[in-house]
C-alpha positions in Angstrom: 5.0 16.4 -10.9 2.0 18.7 -11.3 1.0 20.3 -8.1 -2.6 20.3 -6.8 -4.5 23.5 -7.4 -7.5 22.8 -5.3 -6.8 24.1 -1.8 -9.6 22.2 -0.3 -8.5 18.8 -1.7 -7.5 16.0 0.7 -5.6 12.8 0.3 -6.0 9.9 2.7 -3.1 7.7 3.6 -3.5 4.6 5.7 -0.5 3.0 7.6 0.7 6.6 7.7 2.8 6.7 10.9 6.0 5.1 9.5 7.9 4.0 6.5 6.2 4.1 3.1 3.0 5.6 4.4 4.8 8.4 6.1 6.8 9.1 3.0 3.6 9.2 0.9 2.1 11.8 3.3 5.2 14.0 2.8 5.2 13.6 -1.0 1.5 14.5 -1.1 2.1 17.6 1.1 4.8 18.7 -1.4 2.1 18.5 -4.1 -0.1 20.8 -1.9 -2.7 18.3 -0.8 -4.2 18.4 2.7 -3.7 15.1 4.4 -5.8 12.6 6.5 -3.1 10.4 8.0 -4.5 7.1 9.4 -2.7 4.7 11.7 -3.0 2.9 15.0 -0.8 5.6 16.6 -0.2 8.8 14.8 2.2 10.5 17.3 5.0 10.4 14.8 3.2 12.6 12.4 3.5 15.7 14.7 6.8 16.5 12.8 5.0 16.7 9.5 2.4 19.0 11.1 5.1 21.3 12.2 7.0 21.2 8.9 3.9 21.7 6.8 1.9 24.0 9.0 0.3 25.8 6.1 -1.6 22.7 5.2 -4.3 20.8 7.0 -2.9 17.5 8.4 -5.5 15.5 10.2 -4.3 12.5 12.2 -6.8 9.8 12.9 -5.9 7.0 15.3 -7.8 4.0 13.8 -6.8 0.3 13.8 -8.1 -0.8 10.4 -7.8 -4.5 11.2 -11.0 -3.7 13.1 -13.4 -3.5 10.2 -15.7 -1.1 11.9 -12.9 1.4 11.6 -12.8 1.0 7.8 -16.4 2.1 7.6 -15.8 4.9 10.2 -12.9 6.2 8.1 -15.2 6.6 5.1 -18.1 8.2 7.1 -15.8 10.7 8.8 -14.0 11.7 5.6 -16.8 11.8 3.0 -17.9 15.3 4.0 -14.4 16.5 2.9 -13.2 16.9 -0.7 -11.3 13.7 -1.0 -9.4 13.2 -4.3 -6.8 10.5 -3.4 -6.9 7.4 -1.2 -3.7 5.4 -0.6 -4.4 2.0 1.0 -0.9 1.4 2.5 -1.7 -0.2 5.9 -0.6 -3.9 6.0 1.8 -6.4 7.5 2.9 -10.0 7.1 3.3 -13.1 9.2 6.6 -14.7 8.3 7.5 -18.4 8.9 6.5 -21.9 8.1 2.7 -22.1 7.8 2.3 -25.0 10.3 4.1 -22.9 12.9 2.7 -19.4 12.4 0.1 -17.9 14.7 -3.4 -18.3 13.3 -4.8 -15.3 15.2 -2.1 -13.0 13.7 -2.9 -14.4 10.2 -6.6 -13.7 10.6 -5.8 -10.2 11.8 -3.5 -9.7 8.8 -6.2 -10.8 6.4 -8.7 -8.4 8.0 -6.2 -5.5 7.5 -4.5 -6.5 4.2 -7.7 -7.7 2.4 -11.0 -7.0 4.1 -10.3 -3.4 5.3 -8.7 -2.5 1.9 -11.7 -4.0 0.1 -14.2 -1.9 2.2 -12.2 1.3 1.7 -11.7 0.7 -2.0 -15.4 0.0 -2.4 -16.7 3.0 -0.5 -14.3 5.5 -2.2 -14.7 4.1 -5.7 -18.5 4.6 -5.3 -17.8 8.1 -3.9 -15.5 9.0 -6.7 -17.8 7.6 -9.4 -20.5 10.1 -8.3 -18.0 12.9 -9.0 -16.3 11.2 -11.9 -13.0 12.1 -10.3 -10.6 10.5 -7.9 -8.0 7.9 -7.5 -7.6 4.9 -5.2 -4.0 3.7 -4.9 -3.6 0.3 -3.4 -0.2 -1.0 -2.2 0.4 -4.6 -3.2 3.9 -6.2 -3.5 6.2 -7.9 -5.9 5.0 -10.9 -3.9 1.7 -10.5 -5.6 3.0 -12.3 -8.7 4.0 -15.6 -7.2 3.2 -17.8 -4.2 5.5 -17.3 -1.2 6.7 -20.3 0.7 7.7 -19.3 4.3 5.6 -16.1 3.8 2.6 -17.8 2.4 -0.3 -15.8 3.9 1.3 -12.4 3.1 2.0 -13.2 -0.5 -1.5 -14.6 -0.9 -3.0 -11.4 0.6 -1.1 -9.2 -1.8 -2.1 -11.4 -4.8 -5.7 -10.6 -3.8 -4.9 -6.9 -3.7 -3.4 -7.0 -7.2 -6.1 -9.1 -8.8 -8.8 -7.1 -7.1 -7.4 -3.7 -8.3 -6.7 -4.8 -11.9 -10.2 -6.0 -12.3 -11.8 -2.8 -10.9 -9.5 -0.6 -12.9 -10.4 -2.5 -16.1 -14.1 -1.9 -15.4 -13.5 1.8 -14.9 -11.7 2.1 -18.2 -14.4 0.2 -20.0 -17.0 2.6 -18.5 -15.0 5.6 -19.8 -14.7 6.9 -16.2 -12.1 9.3 -15.0 -11.8 7.4 -11.7 -8.9 5.0 -11.3 -7.9 2.2 -9.0 -4.2 1.8 -9.4 -2.0 -0.9 -7.7 1.6 -0.3 -6.8 3.8 -3.3 -6.3 6.9 -2.5 -4.3 9.9 -4.9 -3.8 12.0 -4.9 -0.7 12.2 -1.5 1.0 13.8 -0.2 4.1 10.7 0.3 6.3 9.2 -0.7 9.6 7.4 -3.5 7.8 9.9 -6.2 8.9 9.8 -5.2 12.6 6.1 -6.3 12.7 6.2 -9.0 10.1 9.1 -11.3 11.1 11.8 -12.0 13.7 14.0 -9.3 15.2 17.1 -10.8 13.6 15.5 -10.9 10.2 14.2 -7.3 10.6 17.7 -6.1 11.4 19.2 -7.8 8.3 16.5 -6.6 5.9 16.8 -3.0 7.1 20.6 -3.1 6.7 20.3 -4.3 3.1 20.7 -2.3 0.0 17.0 -2.0 -0.5 15.6 1.3 -1.7 14.6 3.8 0.9 10.9 4.6 1.5 11.3 8.2 0.6 12.8 7.5 -2.8 10.3 4.8 -3.6 7.3 7.0 -2.5 8.4 9.9 -4.7 8.9 7.9 -7.8 5.9 5.5 -7.5 3.5 8.3 -6.5 4.5 10.3 -9.6 3.6 7.4 -11.8 0.4 6.4 -9.9 -1.1 9.9 -10.1 -0.6 10.3 -13.8 -1.1 6.8 -15.3 -4.3 6.4 -17.4 -4.0 3.0 -19.0 -1.8 0.9 -16.7 -3.5 -1.2 -14.0 -0.4 -1.7 -11.8 3.0 -0.1 -11.4 6.4 -1.8 -10.9 9.3 0.6 -10.2 12.9 -0.4 -10.5 14.9 -2.3 -13.1 15.4 -5.4 -10.9 11.7 -5.6 -10.1 10.7 -5.3 -13.7 13.1 -8.0 -14.7 11.8 -10.2 -11.8 8.3 -9.8 -13.0 9.2 -10.8 -16.6 11.1 -13.9 -15.3 7.9 -15.2 -13.6 6.4 -15.6 -17.0 9.3 -17.6 -18.6 10.9 -19.5 -15.7 9.2 -22.8 -14.7 7.1 -22.4 -11.5 9.0 -24.9 -9.5 12.2 -23.0 -10.0 10.6 -19.7 -8.9 9.1 -21.4 -5.8 12.4 -22.9 -4.9 14.1 -19.5 -5.3 11.4 -17.8 -3.1 11.7 -20.5 -0.5 15.5 -20.1 -0.2 15.2 -16.4 -0.1 12.6 -16.3 2.6 14.1 -18.9 4.9 17.6 -17.4 5.0 17.0 -15.9 8.4 15.0 -17.7 11.0 
């Protein structure tokens, strides 16, 4: 992957303290970007600061489910030379809809949708002024189908995908160099399940044969930074096949399959 030559350039990563966000931070540092790492608690990023001491690594403790902090993030960072923004922060609320906690779901919607929307809006406008820059939004393979027993999360990621595809189409029609690219991961070994479901389910998912965050970050970032025409990225043979099957298999079969998959561990 081509390394950044602008020593003043920064990349912003939200949800940066663990899992995929942490891995994206490290991959961007390898590409010689300075980093603004955003999370509710950024203590875990001290190791990156030690390992990559020749780069500027700013750690901002911001809870982006509080929408004021989404605006604050933009205002604090716009004075710097921002070239990349990765909207990775997010979580899910797993369980039957009639049983799940409404307050948690509203908080999830604020983080997964509203905060991402604000940050994408502000930085797309900022990048359009320079005719340069890239917003990378993290959706999910769940973006392509409703998700029984994980309904609100799948729906939130469907928003992220539809939103990003529409914006990126506009940018291409306008002949802009700016891009809003959406990445759709499948199951990964991350901290996501510790916040999004039961302890038992989290243990099972993190022991599975899912791809590691570091491998996924390296491969997906490589594609997301160079793609010009594609609106979204799916990485992995299984995930690509699953996406194709959603177009040819009747919806009720897909919904039954998702339902069985999601309810395996209660």
